[in-house]
N, CA, C and O of each residue as an XYZ file, in Angstrom:
244
protein
N       1.074     -1.395     -0.034
C       0.004      0.262      0.291
C       1.064      1.398     -0.107
O       0.937      2.329     -0.902
N       2.199      1.009      0.733
C       2.333      2.647      0.754
C       3.316      2.268     -0.380
O       3.266      3.429     -0.786
N       4.155      1.686     -1.244
C       4.871      1.784     -2.103
C       3.167      2.108     -3.213
O       3.463      2.391     -4.374
N       2.411      2.095     -3.081
C       1.637      2.453     -4.621
C       1.488      3.922     -4.188
O       1.700      4.803     -5.020
N       1.103      4.258     -2.817
C       1.087      5.673     -2.385
C       1.706      6.129     -2.371
O       1.467      7.304     -2.093
N       3.070      5.774     -2.623
C       4.609      7.050     -2.724
C       4.363      7.101     -4.129
O       4.076      8.262     -4.423
N       4.345      6.039     -5.538
C       4.430      6.133     -6.433
C       3.459      7.786     -7.042
O       3.805      8.789     -7.667
N       1.906      7.207     -6.313
C       1.220      8.167     -6.898
C       1.523      9.846     -6.506
O       1.339     10.711     -7.362
N       1.857     10.082     -5.546
C       2.556     10.962     -4.347
C       3.361     11.681     -5.651
O       3.059     12.777     -6.123
N       4.255     10.965     -6.036
C       5.647     11.358     -6.801
C       5.297     11.867     -7.802
O       6.151     12.492     -8.430
N       3.805     11.789     -8.373
C       4.131     11.923    -10.128
C       4.540     11.250    -10.926
O       5.120     11.616    -11.948
N       4.186      9.605    -10.423
C       5.166      9.008    -11.346
C       4.435      8.682    -12.266
O       3.249      8.356    -12.218
N       5.349      8.785    -13.433
C       4.627      8.639    -14.710
C       5.126      7.016    -15.557
O       6.197      6.420    -15.442
N       4.134      6.709    -16.238
C       3.962      5.271    -16.113
C       5.247      4.488    -16.940
O       5.195      3.265    -17.078
N       6.203      5.139    -17.386
C       7.527      4.445    -17.792
C       6.760      3.914    -18.958
O       6.538      2.705    -18.877
N       6.198      4.644    -20.257
C       5.803      4.277    -21.323
C       6.482      5.960    -22.441
O       6.240      7.151    -22.634
N       7.790      4.392    -23.005
C       8.290      5.646    -23.895
C       7.017      6.302    -24.971
O       6.095      5.541    -25.262
N       7.021      7.490    -25.440
C       6.320      8.411    -26.523
C       5.309      8.752    -25.694
O       4.561      9.608    -26.167
N       4.862      8.101    -23.884
C       3.399      8.472    -23.397
C       4.058      9.444    -22.499
O       5.123      9.023    -22.048
N       3.701     10.676    -22.100
C       3.787     11.917    -21.359
C       2.738     11.607    -20.402
O       1.713     12.272    -20.551
N       2.742     10.734    -19.426
C       1.173     10.347    -18.276
C       1.725     10.634    -16.963
O       2.947     10.569    -16.831
N       1.077     10.908    -16.091
C       1.156     10.752    -14.782
C      -0.346     10.633    -13.969
O      -1.384     11.102    -14.435
N      -0.271     10.039    -12.889
C      -0.885      9.831    -11.812
C      -0.965     10.918    -10.620
O       0.031     11.435    -10.115
N      -2.824     11.291    -10.101
C      -3.238     12.284     -9.163
C      -4.173     11.524     -8.621
O      -4.957     10.886     -9.324
N      -4.203     11.502     -7.263
C      -5.502     11.381     -6.535
C      -6.608     12.454     -6.168
O      -6.298     13.385     -5.425
N      -7.166     12.407     -6.388
C      -8.194     13.701     -6.754
C      -9.551     13.441     -5.754
O     -10.342     12.537     -6.021
N      -9.729     14.308     -4.604
C     -11.113     14.584     -4.051
C     -12.354     14.377     -5.225
O     -12.187     14.775     -6.377
N     -13.896     13.554     -4.682
C     -14.662     13.806     -5.843
C     -15.886     14.868     -4.914
O     -15.898     14.849     -3.684
N     -16.482     15.408     -5.416
C     -18.066     15.839     -4.175
C     -19.033     14.407     -4.384
O     -18.661     13.305     -4.789
N     -20.273     14.807     -3.995
C     -21.290     13.724     -3.666
C     -21.601     12.885     -5.007
O     -21.709     11.662     -5.100
N     -21.717     13.858     -6.022
C     -21.811     13.610     -7.569
C     -20.866     12.960     -7.745
O     -20.932     12.617     -8.926
N     -20.062     12.587     -7.339
C     -18.826     11.885     -8.330
C     -18.446     12.738     -9.010
O     -18.226     12.228    -10.108
N     -18.015     14.753     -9.049
C     -17.439     15.207    -10.033
C     -16.344     15.471     -9.069
O     -16.253     15.327     -7.850
N     -15.188     16.095    -10.395
C     -14.138     16.236     -9.416
C     -14.370     18.097     -8.974
O     -14.888     19.101     -9.464
N     -13.542     17.655     -7.647
C     -14.073     19.249     -6.872
C     -12.197     20.347     -7.196
O     -12.137     21.570     -7.069
N     -11.162     19.592     -7.533
C     -10.115     19.651     -7.787
C      -8.726     19.909     -7.005
O      -7.594     20.264     -7.335
N      -9.409     19.535     -5.739
C      -8.559     19.098     -4.709
C      -7.974     17.987     -4.651
O      -8.537     16.914     -4.435
N      -6.349     18.214     -4.911
C      -5.324     17.230     -5.112
C      -4.903     16.795     -3.905
O      -4.091     17.428     -3.231
N      -5.481     15.563     -3.505
C      -5.175     14.923     -2.245
C      -4.126     14.420     -1.994
O      -4.248     13.207     -2.164
N      -2.678     14.795     -1.530
C      -1.403     14.433     -0.994
C      -0.439     13.817     -0.130
O      -0.668     14.180      1.024
N       0.380     13.168     -0.186
C       0.918     12.830      1.298
C       0.302     11.783      1.299
O       0.776     10.894      2.006
N      -0.453     11.604      0.838
C      -0.953     10.147      1.945
C      -0.169      8.794      2.199
O      -0.500      7.854      2.922
N       0.979      8.950      1.398
C       2.371      7.841      2.215
C       2.150      8.197      3.162
O       1.529      7.450      3.918
N       2.519      9.439      3.581
C       3.278      9.960      4.895
C       2.194      9.555      5.833
O       2.565      8.873      6.788
N       0.729      9.885      5.733
C      -0.318      9.775      6.566
C      -0.043      8.484      6.445
O       1.145      8.392      6.751
N      -0.582      7.095      6.090
C      -0.493      5.820      5.977
C       0.567      5.591      7.313
O       0.131      5.209      8.398
N       2.140      5.903      7.056
C       3.007      5.709      8.268
C       3.255      6.168      9.287
O       4.215      5.909     10.012
N       1.969      7.286      9.535
C       1.752      8.028     10.727
C       0.438      6.673     11.234
O      -0.416      7.229     11.924
N       0.258      5.791     11.129
C      -0.952      5.063     11.818
C      -0.128      3.635     11.722
O      -0.664      2.534     11.846
N       0.816      3.788     11.558
C       1.683      2.342     12.213
C       1.412      2.058     13.285
O       2.326      2.540     13.954
N       0.469      1.383     14.192
C       0.548      0.843     15.269
C       1.885      0.788     16.658
O       1.963      0.812     17.886
N       2.745      0.704     15.454
C       4.134     -0.353     16.410
C       4.854      1.202     16.657
O       5.850      1.183     17.380
N       4.535      2.210     16.248
C       5.630      3.476     16.363
C       6.396      3.437     15.819
O       7.270      4.040     16.442
N       6.941      2.942     14.539
C       8.215      2.946     14.290
C       8.289      3.970     12.500
O       9.208      4.331     11.764
N       6.515      4.111     12.465
C       6.670      4.521     10.996
C       7.178      3.746     10.027
O       7.897      3.971      9.054
N       6.628      2.718     10.510
C       7.134      1.215      9.048
C       8.531      1.569      8.796
O       8.823      1.710      7.608
N       9.359      1.723      9.570
C      11.027      1.540      9.817
C      11.116      0.428      9.125
O      11.889      0.338      8.171
N      10.185     -0.749      9.592
C      11.062     -2.213      8.861
C      10.505     -2.017      7.427
O      10.993     -3.002      6.874
N       9.856     -1.425      6.563
C       9.762     -1.600      5.188
C      10.956     -1.474      4.880
O      11.220     -2.201      3.922
N      12.456     -0.459      5.505
C      13.380     -0.485      4.533
C      14.091     -1.384      4.705
O      14.924     -1.451      3.801
N      14.272     -2.766      6.039
C      15.169     -3.103      6.674
C      15.429     -4.683      5.766
O      16.337     -5.444      6.099
């Protein structure tokens, strides 16, 4: 989950030759239409929810 959110937050390109594209997570209204508000740093929010209190440091070991 962390790696996916990190990639989305990093504006990662799709690594396809000749294609210029990226990813973003955007808020939508109750009717499903985009509000224009980009949700960023979701990967960091996930780290702060680590119940061990280690901010997922074990992921890097």
